[in-house]
A tleap script that builds the chain and sets N, CA, C and O, in Angstrom:
source leaprc.protein.ff14SB
mol = sequence {
  NMET VAL ALA SER ILE ILE ARG THR ILE PHE
  ALA GLN PRO ASP ARG GLU HIE ILE GLU LYS
  GLN PHE ARG GLU VAL THR THR MET LEU ALA
  ARG SER HIE PRO LYS VAL ALA ALA MET LEU
  VAL ASP ALA GLN PRO ASN LEU LEU ALA PHE
  ALA ALA PHE PRO PRO ARG HIE TRP ARG GLN
  ILE TRP SER THR ASN PRO LEU LYS ARG VAL
  ASN LYS GLU ILE LYS ARG ARG THR ASP VAL
  VAL GLY VAL PHE LEU LYS ALA ALA ALA LEU
  LEU ARG LEU ALA GLY SER VAL LEU ILE CASP
}
set mol.1.N position { -13.956 -8.338 -17.851 }
set mol.1.CA position { -14.559 -6.814 -18.042 }
set mol.1.C position { -14.706 -5.811 -16.295 }
set mol.1.O position { -14.362 -4.686 -15.934 }
set mol.2.N position { -15.350 -6.905 -15.675 }
set mol.2.CA position { -15.288 -5.744 -14.448 }
set mol.2.C position { -14.048 -5.264 -13.940 }
set mol.2.O position { -13.861 -4.129 -13.502 }
set mol.3.N position { -12.941 -6.472 -14.044 }
set mol.3.CA position { -11.596 -5.806 -13.454 }
set mol.3.C position { -10.842 -5.032 -13.988 }
set mol.3.O position { -9.688 -4.842 -13.602 }
set mol.4.N position { -11.487 -4.349 -15.156 }
set mol.4.CA position { -10.701 -3.745 -16.396 }
set mol.4.C position { -11.850 -2.201 -15.597 }
set mol.4.O position { -11.487 -1.033 -15.464 }
set mol.5.N position { -12.962 -2.697 -15.286 }
set mol.5.CA position { -13.684 -1.574 -15.069 }
set mol.5.C position { -12.890 -0.826 -13.082 }
set mol.5.O position { -12.501 0.262 -12.656 }
set mol.6.N position { -12.994 -1.762 -12.710 }
set mol.6.CA position { -12.355 -1.516 -11.631 }
set mol.6.C position { -10.902 -0.683 -11.595 }
set mol.6.O position { -10.611 0.159 -10.745 }
set mol.7.N position { -9.996 -1.142 -12.792 }
set mol.7.CA position { -8.650 -0.555 -12.475 }
set mol.7.C position { -8.409 0.714 -12.750 }
set mol.7.O position { -7.389 1.335 -12.452 }
set mol.8.N position { -9.761 1.284 -13.575 }
set mol.8.CA position { -9.526 2.596 -14.001 }
set mol.8.C position { -9.755 3.548 -12.398 }
set mol.8.O position { -9.500 4.750 -12.479 }
set mol.9.N position { -10.041 3.214 -11.542 }
set mol.9.CA position { -10.208 3.986 -10.495 }
set mol.9.C position { -8.866 4.129 -10.203 }
set mol.9.O position { -8.633 5.246 -9.742 }
set mol.10.N position { -7.747 3.305 -10.313 }
set mol.10.CA position { -6.685 3.796 -10.010 }
set mol.10.C position { -5.657 4.101 -10.943 }
set mol.10.O position { -4.467 4.059 -10.628 }
set mol.11.N position { -6.087 4.425 -12.146 }
set mol.11.CA position { -5.038 5.135 -13.382 }
set mol.11.C position { -5.757 6.783 -13.324 }
set mol.11.O position { -5.767 7.594 -14.251 }
set mol.12.N position { -6.282 6.947 -12.055 }
set mol.12.CA position { -6.577 8.823 -12.041 }
set mol.12.C position { -5.129 9.595 -11.595 }
set mol.12.O position { -4.206 8.909 -11.155 }
set mol.13.N position { -5.025 10.703 -11.703 }
set mol.13.CA position { -4.317 11.425 -11.231 }
set mol.13.C position { -3.758 11.568 -10.443 }
set mol.13.O position { -2.591 11.238 -10.233 }
set mol.14.N position { -4.963 12.453 -9.413 }
set mol.14.CA position { -5.071 12.385 -8.005 }
set mol.14.C position { -5.912 12.197 -7.446 }
set mol.14.O position { -6.525 11.309 -8.039 }
set mol.15.N position { -6.709 12.635 -6.096 }
set mol.15.CA position { -7.488 11.762 -5.112 }
set mol.15.C position { -8.830 12.178 -5.406 }
set mol.15.O position { -9.779 11.450 -5.113 }
set mol.16.N position { -9.040 13.696 -6.163 }
set mol.16.CA position { -10.041 14.162 -6.068 }
set mol.16.C position { -10.737 13.158 -7.630 }
set mol.16.O position { -11.774 12.498 -7.569 }
set mol.17.N position { -9.930 13.278 -8.807 }
set mol.17.CA position { -10.426 12.456 -9.747 }
set mol.17.C position { -10.339 10.683 -9.570 }
set mol.17.O position { -10.725 9.882 -10.421 }
set mol.18.N position { -9.874 10.422 -8.556 }
set mol.18.CA position { -10.061 8.632 -8.316 }
set mol.18.C position { -11.313 8.600 -7.149 }
set mol.18.O position { -11.710 7.483 -6.815 }
set mol.19.N position { -11.930 9.778 -6.535 }
set mol.19.CA position { -12.997 9.658 -5.324 }
set mol.19.C position { -14.150 9.595 -6.491 }
set mol.19.O position { -15.130 8.867 -6.336 }
set mol.20.N position { -13.956 10.504 -7.825 }
set mol.20.CA position { -15.112 10.509 -8.867 }
set mol.20.C position { -15.040 9.065 -9.259 }
set mol.20.O position { -15.554 8.009 -8.892 }
set mol.21.N position { -14.130 9.495 -10.216 }
set mol.21.CA position { -13.859 7.727 -10.369 }
set mol.21.C position { -15.067 6.430 -9.648 }
set mol.21.O position { -16.002 5.675 -9.913 }
set mol.22.N position { -14.313 6.839 -8.769 }
set mol.22.CA position { -15.122 5.296 -7.488 }
set mol.22.C position { -16.021 5.711 -7.684 }
set mol.22.O position { -16.734 4.848 -8.196 }
set mol.23.N position { -16.699 6.950 -7.554 }
set mol.23.CA position { -18.569 6.931 -7.520 }
set mol.23.C position { -18.921 6.346 -8.923 }
set mol.23.O position { -19.514 5.269 -8.996 }
set mol.24.N position { -18.667 6.841 -9.713 }
set mol.24.CA position { -18.897 6.111 -11.037 }
set mol.24.C position { -19.185 4.738 -11.679 }
set mol.24.O position { -20.030 4.293 -12.456 }
set mol.25.N position { -17.868 4.155 -10.862 }
set mol.25.CA position { -17.840 2.708 -11.549 }
set mol.25.C position { -18.772 2.291 -10.376 }
set mol.25.O position { -19.340 1.235 -10.655 }
set mol.26.N position { -19.009 2.627 -9.529 }
set mol.26.CA position { -19.858 2.247 -8.458 }
set mol.26.C position { -20.992 1.988 -8.552 }
set mol.26.O position { -21.751 1.281 -7.890 }
set mol.27.N position { -21.166 2.958 -9.945 }
set mol.27.CA position { -22.827 3.501 -10.244 }
set mol.27.C position { -23.260 2.294 -11.339 }
set mol.27.O position { -24.316 1.661 -11.360 }
set mol.28.N position { -21.777 2.148 -12.496 }
set mol.28.CA position { -22.513 1.377 -13.274 }
set mol.28.C position { -21.958 -0.012 -12.602 }
set mol.28.O position { -22.151 -0.997 -13.314 }
set mol.29.N position { -21.426 -0.211 -11.589 }
set mol.29.CA position { -21.625 -1.384 -11.849 }
set mol.29.C position { -22.660 -2.086 -10.837 }
set mol.29.O position { -22.698 -3.304 -10.663 }
set mol.30.N position { -23.428 -1.228 -10.245 }
set mol.30.CA position { -24.616 -1.310 -9.388 }
set mol.30.C position { -25.767 -1.807 -10.398 }
set mol.30.O position { -26.735 -2.435 -9.970 }
set mol.31.N position { -25.635 -1.546 -11.537 }
set mol.31.CA position { -26.802 -1.755 -12.390 }
set mol.31.C position { -26.897 -2.972 -12.570 }
set mol.31.O position { -27.881 -3.597 -12.175 }
set mol.32.N position { -25.443 -3.780 -13.479 }
set mol.32.CA position { -25.339 -4.874 -13.516 }
set mol.32.C position { -24.980 -5.893 -12.516 }
set mol.32.O position { -25.489 -7.008 -12.404 }
set mol.33.N position { -24.096 -5.407 -11.842 }
set mol.33.CA position { -23.283 -6.480 -11.027 }
set mol.33.C position { -23.392 -6.166 -9.218 }
set mol.33.O position { -22.307 -6.104 -8.640 }
set mol.34.N position { -24.763 -5.962 -8.306 }
set mol.34.CA position { -24.778 -5.339 -7.440 }
set mol.34.C position { -24.056 -5.365 -6.384 }
set mol.34.O position { -23.705 -4.442 -5.649 }
set mol.35.N position { -23.707 -7.238 -6.313 }
set mol.35.CA position { -22.662 -7.147 -5.427 }
set mol.35.C position { -21.091 -7.135 -5.477 }
set mol.35.O position { -20.312 -7.280 -4.535 }
set mol.36.N position { -20.893 -6.984 -6.439 }
set mol.36.CA position { -19.611 -6.392 -7.035 }
set mol.36.C position { -19.688 -4.837 -6.592 }
set mol.36.O position { -18.580 -4.432 -6.240 }
set mol.37.N position { -20.615 -3.953 -6.525 }
set mol.37.CA position { -20.653 -2.652 -6.605 }
set mol.37.C position { -20.532 -2.288 -4.563 }
set mol.37.O position { -19.843 -1.513 -3.900 }
set mol.38.N position { -21.655 -3.380 -4.187 }
set mol.38.CA position { -21.754 -3.589 -2.638 }
set mol.38.C position { -20.431 -3.153 -1.509 }
set mol.38.O position { -20.223 -2.327 -0.620 }
set mol.39.N position { -19.501 -4.654 -2.413 }
set mol.39.CA position { -18.585 -4.792 -2.161 }
set mol.39.C position { -17.619 -3.581 -2.234 }
set mol.39.O position { -16.792 -3.392 -1.342 }
set mol.40.N position { -17.688 -3.081 -2.889 }
set mol.40.CA position { -16.248 -1.822 -3.369 }
set mol.40.C position { -17.148 -1.016 -2.323 }
set mol.40.O position { -16.545 -0.835 -1.265 }
set mol.41.N position { -18.311 -0.539 -2.351 }
set mol.41.CA position { -18.514 0.436 -1.474 }
set mol.41.C position { -18.132 0.009 0.043 }
set mol.41.O position { -17.768 0.901 0.809 }
set mol.42.N position { -18.196 -1.156 0.438 }
set mol.42.CA position { -17.340 -1.213 1.733 }
set mol.42.C position { -16.631 -1.321 2.030 }
set mol.42.O position { -16.539 -1.587 3.229 }
set mol.43.N position { -15.414 -1.211 1.181 }
set mol.43.CA position { -14.588 -1.656 0.630 }
set mol.43.C position { -13.491 -0.223 0.750 }
set mol.43.O position { -12.365 -0.188 1.246 }
set mol.44.N position { -14.262 0.863 0.124 }
set mol.44.CA position { -13.936 2.123 -0.431 }
set mol.44.C position { -12.817 2.872 0.805 }
set mol.44.O position { -12.250 3.903 0.445 }
set mol.45.N position { -12.618 2.504 1.785 }
set mol.45.CA position { -11.850 3.315 2.826 }
set mol.45.C position { -10.510 2.364 2.458 }
set mol.45.O position { -9.748 2.962 1.698 }
set mol.46.N position { -10.193 1.427 2.717 }
set mol.46.CA position { -9.123 0.566 2.826 }
set mol.46.C position { -8.829 0.444 0.885 }
set mol.46.O position { -7.810 -0.154 0.539 }
set mol.47.N position { -9.712 0.999 -0.168 }
set mol.47.CA position { -9.429 0.516 -1.387 }
set mol.47.C position { -8.493 1.884 -1.303 }
set mol.47.O position { -7.263 1.896 -1.249 }
set mol.48.N position { -9.198 2.798 -1.303 }
set mol.48.CA position { -8.375 4.561 -2.087 }
set mol.48.C position { -7.562 4.844 -0.801 }
set mol.48.O position { -6.771 5.786 -0.841 }
set mol.49.N position { -7.679 4.127 0.328 }
set mol.49.CA position { -6.296 4.024 1.300 }
set mol.49.C position { -5.315 5.384 0.757 }
set mol.49.O position { -5.461 6.592 0.942 }
set mol.50.N position { -4.190 4.545 -0.041 }
set mol.50.CA position { -2.875 5.090 -1.367 }
set mol.50.C position { -3.394 6.230 -1.578 }
set mol.50.O position { -2.439 7.002 -1.660 }
set mol.51.N position { -4.627 6.965 -1.756 }
set mol.51.CA position { -4.572 8.196 -2.335 }
set mol.51.C position { -4.752 9.557 -0.852 }
set mol.51.O position { -5.485 10.534 -1.009 }
set mol.52.N position { -4.172 9.393 0.099 }
set mol.52.CA position { -3.482 9.498 1.342 }
set mol.52.C position { -2.232 10.257 0.948 }
set mol.52.O position { -2.118 11.474 1.095 }
set mol.53.N position { -1.387 9.536 0.483 }
set mol.53.CA position { 0.018 9.729 -0.020 }
set mol.53.C position { 0.508 9.997 -1.738 }
set mol.53.O position { 0.190 9.574 -2.850 }
set mol.54.N position { 1.404 10.897 -1.182 }
set mol.54.CA position { 1.541 11.940 -2.484 }
set mol.54.C position { 1.881 10.853 -3.472 }
set mol.54.O position { 2.296 9.720 -3.230 }
set mol.55.N position { 1.575 11.522 -4.839 }
set mol.55.CA position { 1.211 10.139 -6.013 }
set mol.55.C position { 2.713 9.279 -6.534 }
set mol.55.O position { 2.866 8.333 -7.306 }
set mol.56.N position { 3.781 10.168 -5.645 }
set mol.56.CA position { 4.903 9.540 -6.237 }
set mol.56.C position { 4.906 7.975 -5.405 }
set mol.56.O position { 5.463 6.947 -5.787 }
set mol.57.N position { 4.273 8.139 -4.434 }
set mol.57.CA position { 4.293 6.627 -3.358 }
set mol.57.C position { 3.591 5.953 -4.447 }
set mol.57.O position { 4.239 5.117 -5.078 }
set mol.58.N position { 2.586 6.135 -4.720 }
set mol.58.CA position { 1.064 5.484 -4.946 }
set mol.58.C position { 1.673 3.935 -5.838 }
set mol.58.O position { 0.981 3.037 -6.318 }
set mol.59.N position { 3.057 4.052 -5.823 }
set mol.59.CA position { 3.553 2.635 -7.211 }
set mol.59.C position { 3.841 1.343 -6.220 }
set mol.59.O position { 3.664 0.142 -6.423 }
set mol.60.N position { 4.320 2.008 -5.139 }
set mol.60.CA position { 5.007 1.086 -4.545 }
set mol.60.C position { 3.997 0.597 -3.052 }
set mol.60.O position { 4.184 -0.343 -2.280 }
set mol.61.N position { 3.095 1.473 -3.055 }
set mol.61.CA position { 1.994 0.820 -1.925 }
set mol.61.C position { 1.223 0.081 -2.920 }
set mol.61.O position { 0.834 -0.841 -2.203 }
set mol.62.N position { 0.772 -0.138 -3.982 }
set mol.62.CA position { 0.526 -1.291 -4.639 }
set mol.62.C position { 0.873 -2.120 -5.201 }
set mol.62.O position { 0.128 -2.800 -5.906 }
set mol.63.N position { 2.093 -2.315 -5.062 }
set mol.63.CA position { 3.418 -3.214 -5.330 }
set mol.63.C position { 2.980 -4.504 -4.521 }
set mol.63.O position { 2.441 -4.289 -3.436 }
set mol.64.N position { 3.128 -5.665 -4.874 }
set mol.64.CA position { 3.037 -7.073 -3.866 }
set mol.64.C position { 4.337 -7.419 -3.981 }
set mol.64.O position { 4.640 -8.603 -3.836 }
set mol.65.N position { 5.409 -6.363 -4.284 }
set mol.65.CA position { 6.453 -7.283 -4.191 }
set mol.65.C position { 7.337 -7.515 -2.899 }
set mol.65.O position { 8.017 -8.478 -2.543 }
set mol.66.N position { 7.084 -6.300 -2.334 }
set mol.66.CA position { 7.559 -7.086 -1.040 }
set mol.66.C position { 6.784 -8.001 -0.070 }
set mol.66.O position { 7.463 -8.540 0.804 }
set mol.67.N position { 5.692 -8.209 -0.091 }
set mol.67.CA position { 4.363 -9.640 0.088 }
set mol.67.C position { 5.645 -10.595 -0.054 }
set mol.67.O position { 6.464 -10.933 0.801 }
set mol.68.N position { 5.550 -10.926 -1.436 }
set mol.68.CA position { 6.265 -11.923 -2.712 }
set mol.68.C position { 7.329 -12.350 -1.990 }
set mol.68.O position { 7.501 -13.428 -1.422 }
set mol.69.N position { 8.128 -11.254 -2.079 }
set mol.69.CA position { 9.980 -11.345 -1.411 }
set mol.69.C position { 9.590 -11.868 0.440 }
set mol.69.O position { 10.596 -11.484 1.038 }
set mol.70.N position { 8.911 -12.334 1.185 }
set mol.70.CA position { 8.684 -12.401 2.309 }
set mol.70.C position { 8.122 -14.270 2.244 }
set mol.70.O position { 8.639 -15.243 2.793 }
set mol.71.N position { 6.728 -14.176 1.223 }
set mol.71.CA position { 6.241 -15.461 1.175 }
set mol.71.C position { 7.686 -16.067 0.740 }
set mol.71.O position { 7.968 -17.027 1.457 }
set mol.72.N position { 8.683 -15.775 -0.237 }
set mol.72.CA position { 9.913 -16.382 -0.929 }
set mol.72.C position { 10.878 -16.918 -0.083 }
set mol.72.O position { 11.445 -17.989 -0.302 }
set mol.73.N position { 11.148 -15.958 1.209 }
set mol.73.CA position { 12.010 -16.210 2.141 }
set mol.73.C position { 11.200 -17.102 3.158 }
set mol.73.O position { 12.048 -17.634 3.875 }
set mol.74.N position { 10.057 -17.467 3.507 }
set mol.74.CA position { 9.234 -18.208 4.226 }
set mol.74.C position { 9.501 -19.879 3.422 }
set mol.74.O position { 9.917 -20.782 4.148 }
set mol.75.N position { 9.335 -20.059 2.506 }
set mol.75.CA position { 9.432 -20.936 1.394 }
set mol.75.C position { 10.898 -21.808 2.038 }
set mol.75.O position { 11.025 -22.841 2.695 }
set mol.76.N position { 11.979 -20.695 1.411 }
set mol.76.CA position { 13.084 -20.918 1.014 }
set mol.76.C position { 13.354 -21.350 2.454 }
set mol.76.O position { 14.244 -22.197 2.532 }
set mol.77.N position { 12.860 -21.016 3.499 }
set mol.77.CA position { 13.289 -21.482 5.463 }
set mol.77.C position { 12.549 -22.942 5.364 }
set mol.77.O position { 13.267 -23.915 5.597 }
set mol.78.N position { 11.414 -23.135 5.095 }
set mol.78.CA position { 10.939 -24.337 5.340 }
set mol.78.C position { 11.471 -25.125 4.440 }
set mol.78.O position { 11.148 -26.239 4.853 }
set mol.79.N position { 11.976 -25.252 3.638 }
set mol.79.CA position { 12.641 -26.677 2.479 }
set mol.79.C position { 13.269 -26.875 3.133 }
set mol.79.O position { 13.190 -27.979 3.671 }
set mol.80.N position { 14.652 -25.651 3.664 }
set mol.80.CA position { 14.993 -26.126 4.551 }
set mol.80.C position { 15.588 -27.219 5.385 }
set mol.80.O position { 16.539 -27.998 5.317 }
set mol.81.N position { 14.189 -26.812 6.548 }
set mol.81.CA position { 13.829 -27.647 7.734 }
set mol.81.C position { 13.247 -29.113 7.060 }
set mol.81.O position { 13.468 -30.248 7.480 }
set mol.82.N position { 12.433 -28.706 5.874 }
set mol.82.CA position { 11.913 -30.305 5.709 }
set mol.82.C position { 10.721 -30.353 6.118 }
set mol.82.O position { 9.720 -30.159 5.429 }
set mol.83.N position { 10.776 -30.718 7.711 }
set mol.83.CA position { 9.052 -31.185 8.037 }
set mol.83.C position { 9.152 -30.514 9.381 }
set mol.83.O position { 10.203 -30.368 10.004 }
set mol.84.N position { 7.598 -29.999 9.885 }
set mol.84.CA position { 8.066 -29.418 10.930 }
set mol.84.C position { 7.037 -30.524 11.756 }
set mol.84.O position { 6.281 -31.152 11.014 }
set mol.85.N position { 6.949 -30.795 13.126 }
set mol.85.CA position { 6.715 -32.216 13.653 }
set mol.85.C position { 5.302 -31.490 14.385 }
set mol.85.O position { 4.333 -32.227 14.566 }
set mol.86.N position { 5.193 -29.637 14.907 }
set mol.86.CA position { 4.448 -29.172 15.345 }
set mol.86.C position { 3.933 -27.885 14.573 }
set mol.86.O position { 4.678 -27.437 13.701 }
set mol.87.N position { 3.227 -27.517 14.715 }
set mol.87.CA position { 2.565 -26.408 13.930 }
set mol.87.C position { 3.221 -25.192 14.182 }
set mol.87.O position { 3.541 -24.328 13.364 }
set mol.88.N position { 3.412 -25.216 15.578 }
set mol.88.CA position { 4.144 -24.418 16.652 }
set mol.88.C position { 4.926 -24.210 16.018 }
set mol.88.O position { 4.580 -23.137 15.523 }
set mol.89.N position { 6.028 -24.516 15.522 }
set mol.89.CA position { 7.303 -24.660 15.451 }
set mol.89.C position { 7.654 -23.557 13.392 }
set mol.89.O position { 8.492 -22.824 12.866 }
set mol.90.N position { 6.308 -24.227 13.068 }
set mol.90.CA position { 6.146 -23.666 11.878 }
set mol.90.C position { 5.955 -22.110 11.735 }
set mol.90.O position { 6.514 -21.420 10.883 }
set mol.91.N position { 4.926 -21.582 12.870 }
set mol.91.CA position { 4.401 -20.477 13.269 }
set mol.91.C position { 5.602 -19.661 13.370 }
set mol.91.O position { 5.702 -18.726 12.575 }
set mol.92.N position { 7.031 -19.969 14.674 }
set mol.92.CA position { 8.093 -18.906 14.963 }
set mol.92.C position { 8.953 -19.512 14.015 }
set mol.92.O position { 10.110 -19.567 14.432 }
set mol.93.N position { 8.781 -20.007 12.830 }
set mol.93.CA position { 9.642 -19.741 11.815 }
set mol.93.C position { 9.891 -18.424 10.185 }
set mol.93.O position { 10.751 -17.952 9.442 }
set mol.94.N position { 7.631 -18.408 10.634 }
set mol.94.CA position { 7.380 -17.447 10.190 }
set mol.94.C position { 6.983 -16.359 10.932 }
set mol.94.O position { 6.914 -15.413 10.148 }
set mol.95.N position { 6.707 -16.036 11.964 }
set mol.95.CA position { 7.366 -15.083 12.690 }
set mol.95.C position { 8.529 -14.613 12.733 }
set mol.95.O position { 8.527 -13.382 12.775 }
set mol.96.N position { 9.804 -15.212 12.741 }
set mol.96.CA position { 10.752 -14.927 13.080 }
set mol.96.C position { 11.308 -14.178 11.389 }
set mol.96.O position { 12.092 -13.229 11.356 }
set mol.97.N position { 10.863 -14.671 10.417 }
set mol.97.CA position { 11.174 -13.744 9.049 }
set mol.97.C position { 10.541 -12.786 8.829 }
set mol.97.O position { 10.812 -11.828 8.105 }
set mol.98.N position { 9.053 -13.131 9.864 }
set mol.98.CA position { 8.566 -11.392 9.701 }
set mol.98.C position { 8.733 -10.478 10.610 }
set mol.98.O position { 7.986 -9.504 10.514 }
set mol.99.N position { 9.839 -10.498 11.867 }
set mol.99.CA position { 10.271 -9.730 12.336 }
set mol.99.C position { 11.755 -9.013 11.800 }
set mol.99.O position { 12.190 -7.934 12.201 }
set mol.100.N position { 12.530 -10.097 10.585 }
set mol.100.CA position { 13.667 -9.684 10.401 }
set mol.100.C position { 13.342 -8.533 9.494 }
set mol.100.O position { 14.244 -7.819 9.055 }
savepdb mol mol.pdb
quit
């Protein structure tokens, strides 16, 4: 239920409505879930950062596909290597994937 209420923030058409909905959601959650409301207020700049971009870019910003792709590539490369004798070797491999 809380997640669906929070999602309404992101379903707004423009920045003005997003900020208005954010205030309404945090006010509503402050009554029933004060800790969640406090977390949202603390995270507001990060949560609403996407609104600074044109609306046509919002879907790509919300997407986790790039992160999933990177994780899949790291998994594929670690499966090829098999065993890492040192943690530093794993970090080098992950770093090289991120640089690519």
